[in-house]
C-alpha positions in Angstrom: 19.0 1.9 10.7 17.7 5.2 12.5 13.5 6.6 12.1 15.3 9.8 11.0 16.3 8.6 7.9 14.6 5.7 7.0 17.9 3.4 6.7 21.3 2.8 7.1 23.3 6.4 7.0 24.4 6.9 3.4 21.4 4.7 2.0 20.1 5.4 -1.3 16.8 6.2 -0.8 14.3 4.1 -3.4 10.8 5.1 -4.8 8.8 2.9 -3.7 4.3 2.1 -3.8 2.4 1.0 -0.8 -1.5 -0.3 -1.0 -3.6 0.8 2.2 -6.9 -1.0 2.9 -10.0 -1.2 5.9 -12.9 -2.7 6.3 -13.4 -2.7 9.9 -14.3 0.9 11.7 -14.2 4.1 10.7 -12.4 2.7 7.4 -11.0 5.8 6.2 -9.4 7.3 9.4 -7.5 4.1 9.9 -6.0 4.5 6.1 -5.3 7.8 7.3 -4.0 6.9 10.3 -1.1 4.1 8.3 -0.5 7.4 6.3 0.6 9.6 9.3 2.6 6.8 10.8 4.8 5.8 8.1 6.7 9.0 8.5 8.1 7.8 11.8 9.5 4.6 10.2 11.6 6.4 7.7 9.3 5.9 5.0 8.2 9.6 3.1 4.9 10.0 1.8 5.3 11.7 -2.1 1.1 11.4 -3.5 -1.9 9.3 -1.9 -4.5 8.3 -4.7 -8.7 8.7 -3.6 -9.8 6.4 -1.6 -12.3 3.6 -3.3 -14.8 1.4 -1.8 -14.1 -2.1 -2.9 -15.9 -5.5 -3.0 -13.6 -7.9 -1.0 -12.0 -10.9 -2.5 -9.7 -13.8 -2.7 -10.7 -16.3 0.6 -13.5 -15.0 3.0 -15.9 -12.8 0.4 -19.1 -12.7 2.8 -17.6 -9.6 4.3 -17.9 -5.5 4.6 -16.2 -3.7 2.1 -13.2 -2.2 2.1 -11.5 0.9 1.4 -8.6 0.9 -0.7 -5.8 3.6 -1.2 -2.2 4.1 -2.9 0.5 5.9 -1.5 3.6 6.7 -3.7 6.9 6.5 -1.0 10.6 6.9 -0.8 12.3 5.1 1.6 15.8 3.8 2.4 14.8 0.9 3.8 15.7 -2.4 2.5 12.7 -4.5 1.4 12.4 -6.8 4.7 13.2 -4.0 6.7 10.0 -2.4 4.8 8.0 -4.8 5.4 8.9 -5.4 9.3 8.0 -2.3 9.8 4.7 -1.6 8.0 3.7 -4.6 9.8 4.6 -3.1 13.5 2.7 -0.3 12.1 0.0 -2.5 11.4 0.0 -4.2 14.5 0.2 -0.5 16.4 -3.0 0.6 14.3 -5.1 -2.4 15.3 -4.5 -5.3 12.7 -5.1 -8.5 14.3 -2.2 -10.4 13.4 -4.6 -14.3 14.3 -7.7 -13.1 11.7 -8.1 -15.5 8.7 -6.3 -14.7 5.6 -8.3 -12.1 3.2 -10.3 -11.4 6.7 -11.8 -8.4 8.3 -9.2 -5.7 9.1 -9.0 -2.4 10.8 -5.4 -1.9 8.1 -3.7 -4.1 5.4 -0.6 -2.0 4.6 1.2 -4.3 1.4 4.6 -3.4 0.1 3.4 -3.0 -3.8 6.9 -2.2 -5.9 10.2 -0.8 -4.1 12.4 0.8 -7.4 13.7 -2.0 -9.6 13.6 -4.6 -6.6 12.7 -8.0 -7.4 12.4 -10.6 -4.9 11.5 -13.7 -3.6 11.8 -14.5 -0.3 9.5 -16.9 2.3 8.5 -13.5 3.5 7.2 -11.4 0.6 7.5 -10.8 -2.9 8.2 -8.2 -4.6 6.7 -7.0 -7.0 3.5 -8.1 -4.9 2.6 -11.5 -6.3 -0.7 -9.8 -7.0 0.1 -6.5 -8.3 -1.4 -7.4 -11.9 -4.2 -9.3 -10.7 -6.4 -6.7 -8.4 -8.1 -3.8 -9.8 -8.5 -2.1 -6.2 -4.7 -1.6 -6.5 -4.0 -0.9 -9.8 -6.7 2.1 -10.0 -5.3 3.8 -6.9 -1.9 3.5 -8.1 -2.3 4.3 -11.9 -4.2 7.6 -10.8 -0.7 8.4 -9.0 1.4 7.2 -11.8 -0.1 6.4 -15.0 3.0 5.2 -17.0 4.2 2.8 -13.3 6.1 0.2 -14.5 6.8 -3.2 -12.9 10.6 -3.7 -13.0 10.6 -6.6 -15.8 9.1 -3.4 -17.6 5.3 -4.4 -17.6 2.8 -1.7 -17.8 0.9 -1.3 -14.8 -2.0 0.1 -17.1 -2.1 -3.2 -20.0 -2.4 -5.2 -16.6 -5.7 -3.1 -15.5 -6.6 -3.3 -19.1 -6.5 -6.9 -19.6 -8.7 -7.7 -16.1 -11.7 -8.7 -16.5 -14.2 -6.6 -14.2 -15.3 -9.5 -11.7 -15.1 -6.8 -9.2 -16.1 -3.7 -8.0 -14.1 -0.8 -7.6 -16.0 2.5 -7.1 -14.7 6.0 -6.0 -15.3 7.1 -2.3 -13.6 9.9 -1.4 -10.4 12.7 -2.0 -6.8 11.5 -1.5 -5.8 10.8 1.9 -3.6 13.7 3.4 0.7 13.4 2.7 2.2 14.7 5.8 5.0 15.9 3.6 2.6 18.0 1.8 0.6 19.6 5.2 4.0 19.7 7.3 2.8 20.3 11.1 3.2 23.9 12.1 
């Protein structure tokens, strides 16, 4: 596997969807650093959603709000290779691996979808097991592509429409910059 080609030689590139989140420090800068670092992992960022300020959900609600965004990507990395790559990037960007589940973090990168891949592994589930139940993921994902579907054919827009409004998701700024769309000169 090579970071230059995004996987094994001749491997087919698949579309994917990643979720980004931060609620510590300069939240937008952390999200942008994640987008900027993905290319070095063999993950091409094709598009980024707007950034949303969101209420914490999960096990720890008494913490600062998050900034969240989604990015559309292409990669030849296999699911667990992609997971290892994004977890290593999180570490380089200041994520404390020993923090509490759903606790404050500089950066969180979730693999939400990877082509039509369905996976049940002790380390990850594809599609992401909470993809269809989190407004802070569905709203930016649908901003990127309103026709998105899970591998079983379920429309993400139908999942969003079915959710009760229990968490706040507020537009907080324009899309993150995509290196592929803004090449360095």
